[in-house]
N, C-alpha and C positions, 0 to 999 in steps of 0.2 A: 660654811657647808658645801659639801659635794654635789653638783647637780648631775653630772654626767650618767648616772643611773636612769635620768630622765629624757636620755636621748630618744628623739621620735624619729618616724619615719622618713620626714621632710628632711632631716638633719645627714643623711646619707645619700651620696651620689655616685652612682655606678660601680656601688658593693664598698664605697670608701667613706670614712667620715669626713664631713666636711667641717669648717670652723677653724681655729688655729691652735697651734701646738702651745708647748710651755711659753712663759714670758721671756724673752729674750733679754739678758744683761741685769741690770739692777731693777730690783721690784719696785714698783710705785709705794707710796706711803699713805696714799689716800685712802679713808677707812670704807669708801665702796668697794673696793677690790676684794676678792674671795682668795686668800692664801692656796687653798686646794684648787683652785681655778689656775692661778699663776703658775704653780707646780706643775699641773697635769695638763694643762690646756683646757680650751673652752670650745664644745663641740654643740653646743644648745642653738637652738632656733631662736636667735636673738640677731637685730641688726648690729653691724660692727661698733657702734657707739658704746653699747652694752657688753662689749665683749670683756671676760673676766669680772665683771662687777657680781657683787652679791643678789641674790634674788629680791631682796628686800630693798635693796638701793634702786634695783630696777622700777619697782612698783613704787617707789617713793617718786622718783623722777617721773614715771608716766603720770602720778597724780597729779603732777604741775602742770600737764599737758593735756589732760582728757579734755576732750569737748561737752559739749552740753546737751548732747542728746543721748538718751538711753535705749536700748533694745529689750524686747519683750517677745517671749515666743510660748505659745501655749502647748502644753505637752501632757495631753491627756490620754495619747496612745503610743507612749515610746518613741516619740519622733526621733528618727536616726539623722535628722539635720542640725540639730542641737549644737552638736560640734563644731559644725560647718559656722553655724551662725557665732560662736564664740569667737572662733579664730578671726573672722572676719572683722568682728566688733573691735578684737584686740587691733588689728591693723589699722582701724580707722579710728583707734582711742577714743572708744564709745567711754560713757561716764560709768556704765555697769551694763551687765546683761541680767535679764530677771527671768526665771523660769516660772512658768504659771503651771499648775497643775502637779503631776507627778515629780517628786524630787529627785528620783534618779535619772540620769541621762547619759547616753554612750559618750565618753569623753575620748573615745579615739581620733574623732573627726577633729577634734580642738587641736591637736600636734602638739599638746603640753602648754599651748599658751594660755589656759586656764590659771596657769601659777601667776601670771600676772594682770588678768583680766579679773576685776571685781563682778562677782556671780553671787544673786540673790535668787532666794524662792519664796514663792506665793502660793498658797494652796489653791486659790481660786482669783478669778478675775477680779472680782469685789474687794479682795486685798490689794492688788496691784491697782485698781482704781483709787482707792482709799490713799496708797502710799502716793501715787500722781499729784493728787489733790493736796495731799499735804507738803510736797516740794513744788508746788506750782508750775507742774509740767502739763502740756497738752498732750494727749492721747492721739496719736495718729495709726489708724489702724490702716494696714495694706491687704485689700483683696479686691479682685477682678469681679467685682458684683455691679450691678446696675445702680447708677448713680453716682459711684465714686470717682473721684475726680483724677485725671490722669497726672502723676507723678511728675513726668516730663514738661509740664507749662504750669505746675503749683509751686508755690512759696513756702517751704516747710517751715513751720516755727523752730525759732533758736532753741529754745528749751521745751525739749518734748520726750516723750517715749513713742518709739516705732515699734508697732505691736502687729506680730505675725501669726497667723493660724499653723495648725499643723498640717504636714504634707496631706493633701487629698480634700478633705472638707473646708479647710481655710479655716477663717476665724469663727468662733462660737456665737451665737446669737447676743450672750451679754456682754461679749468683747465687741461686735458691733454696735450695740446699744451705748456703750460706754465711752465710745471714740467721739473726740469732737470733730474729727475730719477722717475721712476713708480715701485713699488713694488706690489707683490702679497702675500696672507697669502694662504699656502699650505691647500687644502681640499681633503677629502677623501670618501665623502657621496655623497648623490644624488641631495643635494640643488644647487643652481647655486651660492649662495651668502649669506654671513652671515650677520646677523645683524650690523649696522653701527656703533653702539655703542660698539659692542662686537670687531669690527675689531679695532676699535680706541685704544681699551685697549690693544690688543694684539702687535700692533707697538708701543704704548707708552713704553709698557714692553721692546720690543726689544731694543729701544733707551736707555732705563736704564741699562739693561743688559749688555751693550757694552760701556757707557760713564758715568754713575753715581757712585759716592763714596758710594758702598752699606754700607760703615761703618757708613754711616750718616743717615740712615735710623732710623726712630724711633723704 
């Protein structure tokens, strides 16, 4: 399946497509490779190790590498940060992203990474909490509220769901009540909160620093 139609904004630089052209020389026989990409070039937003691979092969390889944390974000008001959260979760190889609330979300910010990242939907917080309990995952809420533990000095559980509220109001009351642990991000300026997509990236990276095998990074 040719994926060139899925070229996203990050795959262009100074008006020119990035990536690689048609495969030079004799084609590889490995079934992971896509004949259309070998013939036409690969301009997708993927690391070089996955150049010319079929999408299904990329997902299968990522499934072997994914980490033990999940990411969840509440979506009760069409939060525009969800695409950014999905893109960042893909970069850090999260097990899955869970959208809680409205099913629809703006995919533009994901920059096509949702093709390679598992994304699930839960109609409400109760459904997410039931999933976490069934999978033996600790729910870690992220919100700058009184009593929250500083993420900078807190050991995050290896098997967990990092739960983020939507931009502005933060976590809903059911989400805060259902979390085993709530962590906050240290801030030193005048703003009351930071962008939800940025917050998600900070906490995911905190998990990676504590638990990931950094020798496996690209």
